[in-house]
N, C-alpha and C positions, 0 to 999 in steps of 0.2 A: 866712410864716404863724406864728403864737404857736406856740410849741413849751411843753408841758407834760409833765413825768416826775411819774409816781406812784410812790412807792415801796411795795411790798408785801411780806409776810412769804411768801405762796403764794397760789395762785388757786384752791384746793380749796374745798369748800363752807364755809359760814359766813357770820354776816352783813356783817363788814366788807368780806370777799371778793365779795359780790354788790353791794355799794356800788361797790367798786372797778371793778367792770364795769358796772354802771349809769352811773356818773359819767364813764367812758371812751366808752362809745357816745355818751351824751349831747355831749359836748364834741367828740367827732372829726368832727362835723359842721362844726365852724367851725376847728379847732385841730388841730396836730400832736400825736399823743397817744402817749407811750411809758411802759410798766411797767414797771418794774425789781423782779423777785421775786427771792428767794433760792432757794424750793425749787421744786421740779416735781414735784410728788406725785401727779399723774395726767398721763396721755397728752395731754390736753387739758383747760381750764379748766371748772369746772364750771358757769359761768354762760356763756353765749353773749357772744361780744367780738367787736365790730365789725372787718370784716378790716383797715381802715384803721389800728385800733391797733397798735402794734408791741410786742412783748412779748420780754423778755431774761430769760432765767433765769440767775443767778450760780453755782448749785449743781446742776444738772440731773441729775447722778446720784449727788447723796446725799441722804438723808431724815433726819428727826428719827429716833432709834432709843430713844427712851424707853420705849415698849412693850415692845421686847426685852430691854434692861438688867434692867427690873421682873420679867420672867419669869425670867431667868436668876437673878436674886438669890433669888427666890420658890422655884424647884427646886433652889436650893444648889449651881449648878452655878459653881464659882469662878473655874475657866479662860474660861468664856463672859462670865461677870459683868463680869471684869477687861479681856476683850477690848472688850465694848459699852461699859464705860465709857471706854475711852481714845478708842474711837471717836466716844463722844458730846460727849465735852471736844474733840476735832478738828472737829466739826460746829459745836458751839458759836463756836469760835474763827474758823471759816471764815464764818459766818453775819455776824459782825461786821466781820471785817477786809475780806472782799470788797465789804461795801456801803459801808463806810468810803472805801474805794480808789474806788466808783465814783461818792461824794457829791463827792469833790472834784476828779472832771475832768468835773462837770455841766456842760453847755451849753446849758442848756433856760430858758427865761423865767420859768417860774415850777415850783417844785417842791412836791410835797403828799407830806407822810410821813404814813403811816396807824397807824404802831407808833412806841411810847414808845422804845423805841430808835433808831429811824430820825430822831426829832425830836432826839433829843440829840444825832446825828451831824451831821445837816442844819444843825444851831444853830453848831455846832462847827467843821466843816470846810465847808461849803458856800460857793459864791463870794458874795462879798458884793453883786454886782449882780444876782444872782438873787432873786426873790422867794419867800419861804418861808412856807410854809402847813402847819400841823400840824392834823390830824384828832385828834379825842379821842373814840373809840367805848367808853370805860370809864366807867361809871357805878356803881361798886360800893361807894359810900359811905364810902372809907376817907377820912380828912381828911389822912394821911399820903402816900399817893398824890396827892393834890392839889396838898399841899407841894411834893413832888418834883418833880411836875409842871412848876409854876409856874416854879420854880428853872432849870429846863434851856428856858425859852422865850425868854432872855435876848437872842437873837440871831434869833428868829422872828418875822415880820412880822405875820402872822395864827392867831390859834386858831379852829378851828372846832368847836366842841361838837356831839355829834350830838343834842342835845336843849334844849328851851328850859330845864328844871330846872337843866341843866349849864351852860347859858349863864350865867344869873343867878349860879351859884357861881363862875365864872370870871371873869365880868366884874367881880364885887366884888374879886377877888383881884387882877384885874389893871389896877386903877384907874389906879395912878400907873406903869405900865410901857408901855414903847414897843408890847408886843403890842397888838393889836387884837381883841377877840372878834367873830365873825361867825357868824350862825346859819342855814343853810339846812336845810331839812328833807330827809329821803330822799324817793326816788321811786320810783314802781314803773317796771320796766324795760318791761314790756307791759301793756297793760290789756284784760281779758278781754272778748271780745264776749257769752257764755254767763256767766249765773250759776246759782248752785245752785237746786234748786228746792225745797230744805229739807224734802225728803222721806224722804231716807235716814235710817234710825237709826243715824247713825254721827257720833261726836264724833272731831275732830281735833286734834292737838298738834304743832307743830315747832319741833325745837331740839336743841343738841348736849347728848347725857346725861350731864350733868354736874351736881354737886352743887346750884349756884347755880339751875338750872333747875327746881328742886323737883319733878322727877318721880316721885318716889316718895310725895308728899302728893296728887301727879294719881292716882295707884293708889288712895289710900284716898278720895280723892273719888267715884271713879268707882265704888268698893265699893257706896258708900252710895246710889250711883245706881241700880246695879245690882239691888240688892235691891228697890227700887219698880218698876224697867223694865228686867226681865231680858232685853229682846230688843233693847237698844241695845247699842252696840260702841263701843269705843276705839280709833284708829288713832294709834299715835306715830310719828312720821317723823323720823330720826336716827341718829346713833352718836356715843360715847362711852366714857369710862372706866368710866360708873357703870351699863352696860347689864346687866352681870352682874347687880347688886344688883337691877336693876328685875325682871329676870327672875324672880329669887328671889323677889321681893315680890310678883308676880303669881301665881307658882307657890303659895305659903303662903296666898294668899287665895282660891285655887281659880279664878283669873280668865283662866287662860291659853287659853280658849276664845272669852274676850269682848275679850280685850284683846291687840293685834296691834302688835308692833315690826318696822317694814317697813324700817328701815335708812335710808341715804340715797337721796333720788332725783333724778332732772333734772326741769327746770322743767316740761317737757311732762307726766311722772309725776305730779309735783306738784298740776299744774292738774287732771288728773283726780280725784286723791283729793279736792282742795278741793272739786270740782263735786260729788262724792257724800258729801258732808257736810254737816250741818246747825248744827253749831256749833263754835267754835273756842275752846278753852281753855288759858288761859296762866296757869301757878303758879308763875314765877319769884320767887326771893327779890329780884333787883335784875334790871333791865335797861334799859339805856341808851335806847333807844327803843322797838324792837319791830317791826321791818321786817315779821316772818310777820303782825303784825297787819294792815297795810294790804294785804297781800298776801291776807287771807283775806278782809277785808271787800271789798275790790274784787270777789269772788264773791259777794256780798251776802249771806254769811254772820255771824250774831250774833258777838258777841266777850264774851268773860269772862276777867278777870284778877283775882288778889289787887292791893289799891292800894298796897302795899309797895313795888313796883316803879315808879320814877317815870315809865318809857316810857310804859307804859300810861296811866298819869294824862293824858297829853296827849292820847293818841288815843281813849279812849273815854269817851263822854258817857252814863251811865246811863240808861237809857230811852231812848235813841234810837238807839244803835247796837250796844249793849252793856250789861254790868254790871260794876263795880267791887265787890268785896267787901272788906268793911274786915277788918283784924286778921288776916289769913291762917286765917281762919274756916272750918275744911272743910265743916263742917255746913250754913252758909248757902252756901256755892258749891255743894253738892250741891242745895240747897233751890232755888237760882237755875236750874241747869239742870234739875231736874225741872218747874219753873214753863214753861221754855220747851217741854221734851218734850211738856207737857201742854195746853198753850195754843198750837196751831197758828197762830191769830191774830196772837197776840202775836210768835210766831217772825217770821212773816213780815213784820210791823210793823217790826221791831229789824232783820231781813235788807234792807229798804228803805232804812231808814237809813242801814245801815251801807256799802251802795253808793252813795248818795248822797254821804257823807262821804268815802269814797274819791277821788272825783274831783278834790280838790284836790291829791292826790299823783301826778296824771297827770304824764309825762314833760315835755310841751310848758308845764305852768305852772311847774316847778322849775326849767327851761332856762333860762325868761327871767330868773329870780333870780340863776342860776348866771352867765350871761353879762352882768348888770349889774354883778355882782360883780368878773369880770375885768375888765371896761373901767375899774372905778373904781382895780382895783389898779396897771394898767398906766399910766394916766393921773395917779395922784396923785404 
């Protein structure tokens, strides 16, 4: 049986991590799948992983301590800060050293890297007989990052950008290189039987609470919506370093009884939240693909996003499954939301379009593309 090893940072909540779980589950039907993960952040993975998939943690008892270090510095606890700083250096050293050691002794047929560091190590230390695949999940628009990435692909056989946009960018850069670009869309881990009735007065947004996700702008947008429709609510799902800032902004705008930050949720809880939502709004500055968008539309929920993020541009067709809003225009975003609130017929029409569009991301459809790619890799 063909053996595939996937190199991961952790298996907690996150778009990359969900992709790792989905791909592992999909390929475990015909291949021997092993995930090598640096960190074990939770007792069990955030997303369900097939029992046939073998998981190995390299640092099961060590976790990143950036939060503890920052708190110590902020509190002027010099001794604690020094202790946490030394610990952080050790953790970072082990993260690289242990993964390097594993890569040197890999005995698989195909190795898939999901992080920049692992791609670098795989290209440098991976056995020449192994087919090496690098996934690129980052679309931050920084040309310097792209140049650096292209350089470290010297001994990588295939690059898998997460979006069509990234595919075009890297294809151009890799024209005269040995690395081949291959694009396979994300897929849905499960496809819901039930869809939202679009009756609940709730808007939902899901993501890491960090600056690039634009949640502070989302609060501004919802403030405008709330003035016209005070009976509607906003639910934000996720955790991150900007939580405190977002909470402060919600309080300043006196929206604490209308905007709820519910933290991280498991797949079942998330499904229930989506079933009880009537719109999905994304305000990211950049987004490589937007896995949450295809999950939301699989529940028949209309999608709204700013067009500055390339990922949503590939998923949202304005007027069919949602709306793309140009120039990060918050007022126009609020107007689009109000339009869907006030026009139930339009909301339902867009919801039907969203559900129909989501079918192309069903696992059975993407699975065929993956197995064709694997067959080509091992026979070429």
